[in-house]
N, C-alpha and C positions, 0 to 999 in steps of 0.2 A: 694717503687719505686726505691731507690738506688740499691737494689739487682737486680731489673729488668734491670737497666742501666748497671750494671757490667756484667750481663749475655749477654745482647745484644751486648756490645762491644767485649766480648770474643768470641762469635760464629757468629757474623755478622748478627743479625736479629734485627727487630725493637723492641723498648721497649714494645709496645703493645703485640707483639708476645712472648716476654720474659715473660711478666706477665701471658700469657696463659699457658706457660710451668710451671710456678711456682705455679699455683693455687692448685696443689696437689703434694704430694711427687712422684717423678719419676726420672728415669735415664735420664740425658740430652742426647738426641740423636745426639751427635757430636763427631767426632774423633779428639781428642786433643792430642798434644804432652804431655809427662809427665810434662815438665816445665809449659806449658800453663794450664794444669789441676790443678797442685799444686797452681799456682797463683790464679786461680779462686776459689779454696777451701779456700785459705787464705783470699781472699777478702770477701767471704761469712761470714767467722768467724768474721772478723772485723765488719761486719754489723749485727752480732747477729744471723746468720742463720747457722744451723748445716749442713755440707756437707761432703762427703767422696768420695774417689776415688774408682771406681768399674771397674774391668777389664771384658769386655764383648767381645764375638766373633765379628769380623768385619761384618758389614752389607753388603748386596749385591749391594746396589745402593744408589744414592743420590736423594733427592727430587728435582723435576724440578723447583718448586717455591722457594725452600730454599736450594740452593746448598751446604750450610754448614752443613746441617742436613742429617743424614744417615737414611735409612729405608729398610725394607724388605716387605713393604705393597704396593699394587698397587691400582690405581684408579678403583673403581667398574664399571666405565663406559668405559674408554678408555685404561685401564691397564698401564698407566704411573705410575712411582714411586711417592708415596705420603708419607709425614711425618706425625707425630702426629698432627701437626697444620692444615693440609689440609684434613685429613681423613673425610669422606670416598671417596671424589672425589677431583681430582686436580682442580686448580684454573680455568683453561680453561673450563672444563666441568661445573663447578659451575657457571661461568659467562655466558656460553651458555644457561644453563637452566634458569638462571635469566632473560636473554633477551627473551627467549621463553615465560616464564611466564608473562613478562611485556607486550609483544604483545598480548598474550592471554587475559590478562585483558583489554587491549585496545579494542580488537575485541568484548569481552563480553560487555564492556561499550557501544560501538557503537551499538551493537545488541539491548541492553536494551533501548538505546535512540530511535532507530528505532521503537521498539515495543511500547514504550511509545507514540511516535508520532502517530503511527497507532491507538493506543488505543484512544488517544485524538480525532483523526480524526473520528474514528468510533462513539465515544460518540457524537461529534458535528453533525455528519451526522444523527445519530439516533434521536437526539433532533430536527433537522430540519425536518426529516420525521414525527416525532410525532406532531410537530406544524402544518404540513400540514394536518394531519388526524384530528386534533382538530377543524379545520375550524373556528378558533376564529378570523381570518382575511382573506381577499381575497388572493387567490393564484395568484402570479404575473407570467404571462407567456409571453415570448417574442418570436416572430416568426422571423427568419432570412432567407432572400431570398438569394440564391446562384445561379448564372447563368454564363455560359461562354459567353453568348450573352447579349448585352444591353437589358433591359426591356423597353417596351414602356410605355407611360403615362397611357393608358387605363389599361394595365396589373398591373401597380403599384396601380392605384386607385382601381382596383378590389380587390387587396390584402388588401388595407387599409379598404375598406368596408367589406371585408370578415372576417377580424379579429374582427371587431365590431359585425358582425352577429354571429360569434362564441361565443363572450362574452355574447350576449343576449341569445343564445341557452343554455349555461351553466346556466344562471340565471333562465330561464324557467324550465329547468330540475330540478334544485335544489328546486324551488318552488313546482313542482309536487311531489318531494320526501319528502317535508316537512322540508327542511333545513332552519334554521332561520338565514340566512345571505343574505343581500340584493343583493350583487354582489359577488358570490363565486369565480369567476375567472375573473381577469382583463387581457385582451388580448392587447398586444402592438406589432406593427410592428417595427423591428429594424431600426434605422435611415439610415444604409448603406446597399446597395446591394453588396454582395461579388462577385467579378468577378473571380470565380473559380468553379471548379467542386467538389462536395462533394465526400468523399472517399466511395468506395464500402464496404459494410459490409463483414467482413472476414467469410469465410466458416469454419465450425467447423471440426476439424480433429479427435477429440476424445482424443487427447493428452492434458492433463490438463495444463501443463506448456505452450505449444505452443498456445493453445487457449486463455489462460490468457494474454500472451504477445500481441497477435493479438488484443484482445478486448481492452487492455489498449492503444495500438497504435491508434486504430480506434477512441476511445473516445478522445484521445489527439488531433487528427486531427479535430474532430467535435468541440472541445473546441476552437481550433485556429480559425476556421471559424466563430464561434459565437462571439469571441472577435473582429475579423475584422469587423463584422457587427455592433459592438457597443451594443451588446445585454446584458441586465441586467435582473434580476428577479430571482424567485425561481427555475423555470425550463425554458429551452430554447429548441426550436424546429427548426432545420435547415431544410429548404425546398429547395431541389436541383431541379432546373427546367431543364429538359433534353428533347432531341429528339422532336423537334417541329413537330407537326402533329400526332405523335404516342401516343395516350392517354393511359397512364399507371401510376398508382399510387400505391406506396408501402410505408410501414413505418417500422421503427425499433426503439424500445425503451426498456430500461431496467426497469423492475418493481422496483419502489422505487428509481430510479436514478434521474438525474437532467438535462439530455440532450438527445434529440432524433433526428431522421432523417426521413424526408418524401421526397420521390422522386415523383415529379410532372412533368407536361408537360409545355414546353415553349409555350407562346402565348395564353394559355387558360385564359379566363376572366370569365367563369361561375363558376369555382372553386367548383363544387359540390363534386366530390370525394376528391379533395385536402383538403377541410375543414373538411370532415368526417375523413380523415386520420390524420389530425392534432389533432382533438378531441380524436381520438383513442390513439395516442401516448401520449398526455397530461395525459390521464387517466392511461396509463401504468406507467408513471413517478410518479403517486401518489398512485400506488399500485394495479391497476386493472390488471386482467389476461384475456387472450384471451378466447372467449366463443364458438369457433368453433372446429370441428374435423379435421382429416388429409385431408379431402376432401373439407374443407372450409365451411361446412354446420353447422348450429347452433346445439350446444349441448343443452340439456334440460335447462341449466342455461341461454341460449341465447334467450329464448322466452319471449317477452314482455307480451303476453297473452298465458300462458301455455295451450296446448290442443286445441287451436283454429287455424284452417287453412282455407284459407291462412291468414297469419299474416298481420297486417296493417303497422307495423313498423319494422325496423331492430334494433337489440340491437347494440349499438355502438362498443362493443368489439367483434362483429361477422362480421358485414359489409355486410350482405345480408338480404333481407326480406324473411323469410321462407314461401314458398307456400305450401309445404308438409313437412313431417319429413326429407326428403332427397333431396329436391330441393328448389331453391330460386332465387330471382332476385336482381341485384345490386341496391341500393338506388340511387336516382338522386340528392338529396340535404339533408341538415340538417333537413328539414321538415319531411323527411322519417325516421329519426333516433331518438332513445330514449336511456336513461340510465336505464337498468334493475335493478331489486331488488338486485341480487347478486353483480353486479358492484357497486351499491350504498353502499352496506355493506363493500366491499373491500376498497373503498376510504374514508370511515368514514362518509358517509352521513346518515347512519342508525345505 
């Protein structure tokens, strides 16, 4: 250490840098006057270190980080002069690369955290879906009403009675399919009617990124409506009541998801098609798939009694009672609808 201190004072570098120069025999890269060079050699001898003066050709430049050290070497990145202490890159480039690597590590860490979160979410979602398919307990379904106009007492009572009728329909169908669960689906009407119009389902563009963003935004809007209605449960179905007098019912639900949308009609108290649509979407959310073709007619999987025409019932994932292989009529109520064998297998009842 005394030798490093002597060298650091002589050529104006830090003791740590002087130690780096002294780790192996080398020519000290500094232009010293004869007097200063002799003094340094003498100080080394007094400290027990052998040193001698060497005449070398003058170097072309000085190190940017160590102005007292000479060099003919350039930074491999920016071409600035660098001494033996800095090689192969100058301090500025080394620091810049270090910063870049630091932020790269931060980005990688954030990405890994996101991936881990997504993985945990996927595992939890998979477990939740698996528990639904096990039917070891009732599936809790909440219906949320959304309307831009106030609902009358009769309409609200119709929906309260309708959800109970739908719960009994699921029970009857489960019994018919041999499921050993007294009440497979518990239907509840959310406590609050949301004074808002539900979002329209996004049209598919064929662009994966755009379609994914639109689907996430649509789902987020549905979630917000369900939360406003105070909905809880395993799955939630938002019923948007629109266009008084124009009877039109449509549904949207993601297979294996947790929230769906049914578009119904304001002022309707019979709720025949609305309750069928809710049942259809609930079954979508527990894994069932549509059983109709592009024209809306039943596929072979959508026949309650294969090969028999006209059919007596509509398969719930079809939505029409087949009269022939290519024609059918709309069911009027839940009494006209059944859960077929394929749907029962898809939702884990068989």
